[in-house]
C-alpha positions as CSV (number, residue, x, y, z in Angstrom):
1,M,-9.9,-28.6,-30.1
2,S,-6.7,-30.9,-30.4
3,G,-4.0,-31.5,-28.4
4,A,-2.8,-34.6,-25.6
5,P,-3.1,-32.0,-22.4
6,L,-6.9,-31.5,-23.0
7,R,-7.4,-35.7,-24.1
8,H,-5.6,-36.4,-20.5
9,R,-7.6,-33.5,-18.8
10,R,-11.0,-34.9,-19.8
11,S,-9.7,-38.0,-18.8
12,A,-9.5,-37.2,-14.9
13,L,-13.0,-35.1,-15.2
14,L,-15.6,-37.6,-17.2
15,C,-14.0,-39.9,-14.1
16,A,-14.2,-37.4,-11.3
17,T,-17.7,-36.9,-13.1
18,T,-19.2,-40.7,-13.4
19,C,-17.5,-41.5,-9.5
20,A,-19.8,-38.6,-8.3
21,G,-22.5,-39.7,-10.2
22,L,-23.1,-42.5,-8.7
23,A,-22.4,-41.6,-5.3
24,V,-24.8,-39.5,-5.6
25,A,-27.5,-42.3,-6.8
26,V,-26.2,-44.9,-4.4
27,L,-27.1,-42.3,-1.6
28,A,-30.7,-41.0,-2.5
29,A,-31.5,-45.0,-3.0
30,P,-33.9,-46.0,-0.5
31,A,-31.9,-48.6,1.7
32,N,-34.3,-51.4,0.1
33,A,-33.9,-50.3,-3.2
34,S,-32.9,-53.3,-4.7
35,T,-35.3,-55.7,-3.3
36,T,-38.7,-53.0,-3.9
37,A,-39.5,-51.8,-7.3
38,I,-41.6,-48.7,-8.0
39,A,-44.8,-48.6,-8.0
40,A,-45.8,-45.1,-10.0
41,I,-44.6,-41.6,-11.0
42,T,-46.5,-39.3,-9.0
43,G,-46.8,-35.5,-9.0
44,A,-46.1,-34.9,-12.5
45,H,-45.3,-31.5,-12.9
46,E,-44.4,-28.7,-15.5
47,I,-41.6,-27.4,-15.0
48,A,-40.6,-25.1,-18.2
49,H,-42.8,-24.9,-21.4
50,F,-40.8,-24.4,-24.8
51,D,-41.7,-22.3,-27.8
52,E,-42.6,-24.9,-30.8
53,S,-43.0,-21.9,-33.0
54,T,-39.1,-21.6,-32.5
55,L,-38.4,-25.3,-33.0
56,Q,-37.1,-25.3,-29.3
57,Q,-38.0,-29.1,-28.8
58,P,-35.9,-30.5,-26.3
59,E,-34.6,-34.0,-27.1
60,N,-32.4,-35.6,-24.5
61,L,-30.8,-33.4,-21.2
62,A,-28.2,-34.3,-18.9
63,L,-28.9,-33.0,-14.7
64,E,-26.0,-30.0,-12.9
65,P,-25.3,-30.1,-9.9
66,D,-27.1,-27.5,-8.3
67,G,-31.1,-29.0,-9.6
68,S,-30.9,-26.7,-13.2
69,I,-31.1,-29.2,-16.1
70,D,-29.3,-29.2,-19.4
71,L,-31.2,-30.0,-22.9
72,T,-30.6,-30.1,-26.9
73,F,-32.8,-28.3,-29.0
74,N,-32.8,-30.2,-32.2
75,R,-34.1,-28.2,-34.9
76,S,-33.0,-25.1,-33.6
77,R,-29.5,-26.9,-33.1
78,E,-29.1,-24.9,-29.5
79,V,-28.3,-26.4,-26.2
80,G,-30.4,-24.8,-23.2
81,R,-30.1,-24.7,-19.0
82,V,-33.0,-24.5,-16.9
83,S,-32.7,-23.1,-13.7
84,P,-34.4,-25.1,-10.7
85,S,-36.5,-21.9,-11.0
86,G,-37.9,-22.5,-14.5
87,T,-36.1,-20.2,-16.4
88,L,-34.0,-21.3,-19.5
89,T,-31.1,-19.7,-20.6
90,I,-29.9,-20.5,-24.3
91,L,-25.8,-21.7,-23.9
92,A,-25.5,-22.4,-27.2
93,T,-25.9,-22.6,-30.7
94,L,-24.5,-25.0,-33.2
95,P,-23.5,-24.0,-36.5
96,Q,-25.4,-24.8,-39.9
97,D,-24.3,-27.7,-42.2
98,S,-23.6,-27.5,-45.9
99,A,-26.7,-29.0,-46.5
100,G,-28.8,-27.1,-43.9
101,D,-30.2,-29.8,-41.4
102,A,-27.7,-31.1,-39.3
103,I,-29.6,-31.3,-35.8
104,V,-28.5,-31.9,-32.3
105,S,-29.2,-34.3,-30.0
106,G,-27.4,-36.9,-27.4
107,I,-25.4,-34.8,-24.2
108,V,-23.4,-35.7,-21.7
109,R,-22.0,-33.3,-18.6
110,L,-17.8,-33.1,-17.9
111,A,-17.0,-33.2,-14.5
112,D,-15.9,-29.7,-14.8
113,G,-19.7,-28.6,-16.2
114,A,-18.3,-29.1,-19.9
115,L,-20.9,-30.2,-22.0
116,L,-20.5,-33.2,-24.9
117,V,-23.2,-33.6,-27.7
118,D,-23.9,-35.5,-31.2
119,Y,-23.7,-33.6,-33.9
120,D,-26.2,-35.0,-36.3
121,A,-25.1,-33.6,-39.8
122,G,-24.1,-36.0,-42.5
123,S,-20.8,-36.4,-43.9
124,Q,-19.8,-33.3,-41.1
125,S,-21.2,-35.3,-38.2
126,G,-19.4,-35.5,-34.8
127,I,-19.2,-35.0,-31.2
128,W,-18.9,-31.2,-30.3
129,L,-17.9,-29.7,-26.6
130,I,-19.4,-26.6,-25.2
131,P,-18.0,-24.9,-22.0
132,A,-19.1,-25.3,-18.8
133,E,-21.3,-21.2,-18.5
134,G,-21.8,-21.8,-22.5
135,G,-20.1,-19.5,-25.5
136,S,-18.8,-21.2,-29.2
137,P,-18.6,-24.7,-29.4
138,D,-15.7,-26.7,-30.8
139,E,-15.6,-29.8,-32.6
140,L,-14.2,-32.6,-30.4
141,V,-14.0,-35.2,-32.9
142,A,-16.0,-35.7,-36.2
143,V,-17.5,-39.3,-37.4
144,P,-18.0,-38.9,-41.4
145,G,-19.7,-42.4,-41.6
146,A,-22.8,-41.8,-39.5
147,G,-26.2,-42.0,-40.4
148,W,-28.1,-40.2,-37.6
149,L,-26.2,-39.9,-34.4
150,N,-28.5,-39.8,-32.0
151,G,-28.5,-41.2,-28.1
152,L,-25.2,-40.3,-26.1
153,A,-23.7,-42.4,-23.6
154,Y,-20.2,-42.2,-21.1
155,D,-18.0,-45.5,-20.0
156,Q,-16.0,-45.0,-16.9
157,S,-13.6,-48.2,-17.7
158,Q,-13.0,-47.7,-21.1
159,N,-13.2,-43.8,-20.8
160,A,-15.2,-44.1,-24.0
161,L,-18.2,-42.4,-25.7
162,F,-20.7,-44.7,-27.0
163,A,-23.3,-42.6,-29.5
164,T,-26.3,-44.8,-31.0
165,D,-26.4,-44.4,-34.6
166,S,-30.1,-44.3,-35.3
167,T,-30.4,-45.4,-39.2
168,V,-27.2,-47.4,-39.5
169,G,-27.8,-49.4,-36.8
170,V,-25.4,-49.3,-34.9
171,V,-23.0,-48.3,-31.6
172,W,-19.8,-45.6,-32.2
173,R,-17.5,-46.0,-30.1
174,I,-15.6,-42.8,-29.3
175,S,-12.3,-42.7,-27.4
176,L,-11.7,-40.2,-25.2
177,S,-8.0,-40.8,-24.7
178,D,-6.8,-40.6,-28.4
179,D,-10.0,-39.4,-30.0
180,S,-10.4,-42.6,-31.9
181,V,-13.8,-43.4,-33.5
182,S,-15.0,-47.4,-34.7
183,V,-18.0,-49.0,-35.0
184,W,-18.2,-50.9,-31.6
185,A,-21.8,-52.7,-32.0
186,Q,-23.2,-53.5,-35.6
187,D,-26.2,-56.0,-35.6
188,A,-29.8,-56.5,-37.1
189,A,-31.1,-55.8,-33.9
190,L,-30.0,-52.5,-34.1
191,R,-31.1,-51.5,-37.1
192,P,-35.0,-49.7,-38.0
193,T,-37.4,-51.5,-39.5
194,T,-39.0,-48.9,-41.6
195,S,-37.3,-46.8,-44.6
196,N,-38.1,-43.8,-42.3
197,G,-37.9,-44.6,-39.1
198,K,-35.2,-45.4,-36.1
199,G,-33.3,-48.5,-35.4
200,A,-31.4,-47.8,-32.1
201,N,-31.5,-44.6,-30.3
202,G,-31.2,-44.2,-26.3
203,I,-28.7,-45.3,-24.7
204,K,-26.7,-45.6,-21.3
205,V,-24.1,-47.9,-19.6
206,H,-25.3,-49.7,-16.5
207,D,-24.1,-52.9,-15.2
208,G,-21.2,-53.7,-17.4
209,S,-23.9,-53.5,-20.0
210,V,-24.7,-50.9,-22.9
211,W,-28.4,-50.5,-23.1
212,V,-30.0,-49.1,-26.1
213,G,-33.7,-48.7,-27.2
214,N,-35.2,-49.6,-31.0
215,T,-37.7,-47.6,-31.3
216,T,-39.5,-48.9,-34.0
217,T,-38.8,-52.9,-32.6
218,G,-39.9,-51.2,-29.2
219,E,-37.1,-52.9,-28.0
220,L,-34.9,-52.7,-25.1
221,L,-31.4,-54.1,-26.1
222,R,-28.6,-55.2,-24.0
223,I,-25.2,-55.7,-25.5
224,P,-22.5,-57.3,-23.1
225,I,-19.0,-55.5,-22.7
226,A,-16.4,-57.4,-22.7
227,R,-13.2,-58.3,-20.3
228,D,-11.3,-56.3,-23.2
229,G,-14.0,-54.2,-23.9
230,A,-15.6,-55.3,-27.0
231,A,-18.8,-56.0,-27.6
232,G,-21.0,-59.0,-26.9
233,A,-24.3,-60.7,-28.5
234,V,-27.0,-58.4,-28.4
235,S,-30.1,-59.9,-26.2
236,V,-33.6,-58.3,-25.9
237,A,-34.3,-56.9,-22.1
238,A,-37.9,-56.0,-23.5
239,Q,-40.3,-56.2,-25.7
240,G,-43.5,-54.3,-26.5
241,V,-42.1,-51.1,-25.1
242,T,-43.7,-49.0,-28.2
243,G,-41.8,-46.4,-28.9
244,I,-38.7,-46.4,-26.9
245,D,-36.4,-42.8,-27.4
246,D,-34.3,-42.5,-24.7
247,F,-34.3,-43.7,-21.0
248,A,-32.9,-43.7,-17.7
249,F,-32.0,-46.1,-14.6
250,A,-33.6,-45.6,-11.2
251,P,-32.0,-46.9,-8.5
252,G,-33.8,-49.7,-7.9
253,G,-32.4,-50.7,-11.6
254,E,-35.7,-50.6,-13.3
255,V,-35.7,-48.3,-16.4
256,V,-37.9,-45.3,-17.6
257,A,-39.0,-45.3,-20.8
258,A,-39.6,-42.4,-22.8
259,Q,-41.8,-43.2,-25.6
260,N,-42.1,-41.1,-28.1
261,A,-44.8,-41.9,-30.7
262,I,-47.4,-42.8,-28.1
263,S,-46.7,-40.2,-26.1
264,Q,-46.1,-42.3,-22.7
265,V,-43.9,-43.4,-20.0
266,S,-43.3,-46.5,-19.1
267,L,-41.3,-48.3,-16.1
268,I,-39.7,-51.2,-17.1
269,D,-38.2,-54.4,-15.2
270,V,-35.2,-55.3,-16.8
271,A,-34.8,-58.5,-14.9
272,T,-38.1,-59.7,-16.1
273,G,-38.6,-57.9,-19.3
274,A,-41.8,-56.8,-17.2
275,H,-43.3,-52.8,-18.6
276,T,-46.1,-50.7,-16.8
277,T,-47.2,-47.5,-18.2
278,V,-46.9,-44.6,-15.5
279,L,-47.3,-41.7,-17.3
280,T,-49.9,-40.3,-20.2
281,A,-50.6,-37.3,-22.5
282,A,-52.9,-36.5,-19.2
283,D,-50.4,-36.3,-17.1
284,G,-48.5,-34.0,-19.5
285,V,-45.5,-35.7,-21.5
286,S,-45.9,-34.4,-24.8
287,N,-44.2,-36.8,-27.2
288,P,-41.6,-37.7,-24.7
289,T,-37.9,-38.0,-25.9
290,S,-35.9,-38.9,-23.3
291,A,-35.5,-38.8,-19.0
292,A,-33.2,-38.3,-16.1
293,V,-33.7,-39.6,-12.9
294,R,-31.8,-38.2,-9.5
295,G,-32.5,-39.9,-6.1
296,N,-36.6,-40.4,-6.0
297,S,-36.9,-37.7,-8.9
298,V,-37.8,-38.0,-12.4
299,Y,-37.3,-35.6,-15.4
300,I,-39.0,-36.1,-18.6
301,T,-38.8,-33.7,-21.9
302,S,-41.3,-33.7,-24.0
303,G,-40.6,-32.6,-28.0
304,A,-44.2,-32.6,-28.9
305,Y,-42.4,-33.5,-32.8
306,F,-45.8,-35.1,-33.7
307,T,-48.3,-33.7,-31.4
308,G,-47.1,-30.2,-32.6
309,T,-48.1,-28.8,-28.6
310,D,-46.8,-28.3,-25.4
311,P,-42.9,-28.9,-25.6
312,N,-41.8,-28.9,-21.4
313,L,-40.0,-30.5,-18.8
314,L,-41.6,-32.0,-16.7
315,E,-40.7,-33.4,-13.3
316,G,-41.9,-36.0,-11.3
317,R,-41.5,-38.8,-8.3
318,L,-40.6,-42.2,-8.1
319,V,-43.2,-44.3,-5.2
320,W,-42.1,-47.5,-4.4
321,Q,-44.3,-50.2,-3.2
322,P,-44.3,-50.6,0.6
């Protein structure tokens, strides 16, 4: 998929998507959300259960305006949509690569409903686009130098995607204006500390910075975006968040973090680095992989990669302190 007209269309749509998302977050937040901390996540319940035997283990999610939720199933290379009633529809299946071990991970939704996903396939890695109502996926841009593409986020100010690379330990920048690909940030703090572990994993753009979770170090990292768009110095916003995978910012600025290996979800105060466990396996999480927040609702995907049981999508409610 190529051509300047498509790139310009994407640019306008992506801006509209981000602006609309910000408006929803502001309107949905409590009046005193900026000064009131989240106390808990309550009422966690399963929206959908998936079939581990067919490799339907959710990795990442994006929210639809109608209440549906788009998911990547990384091992089956599928992208699906769960309706508000819990019905799963498969929108697309990405092709197998020549080595036979391709996976699909991060996901971003465009304003017209089209979806961008990380396609992790060694030298064939890249960002792929899926039509809004499903259908044949197309490669948007190749990232041939990638080690393990994982998280994916969009930055309106640069009209660019940021993708984490969990083995190389970098953050890639993909311009949606000219489809150029470059290493945006590279630092020891982004690398894994074990030979088969994941370093930079979940990623979000928030408050003028790119935020990244390093799974092996259990750290939430902050990388300021300089005025010229370059990466600033990496700093540690929180430590000891064991197994942090992807995460989401709540309306008050707290982070809801999925902790994959230990089947927990924590709330992180990024101002102090303090974090509190709010969901455990007893609440239904089973190796949680990602989180998303819409108003007072929080959504958690569980991939069940280590437990081997109950891959699911959960919904809970954010409760603020009085």
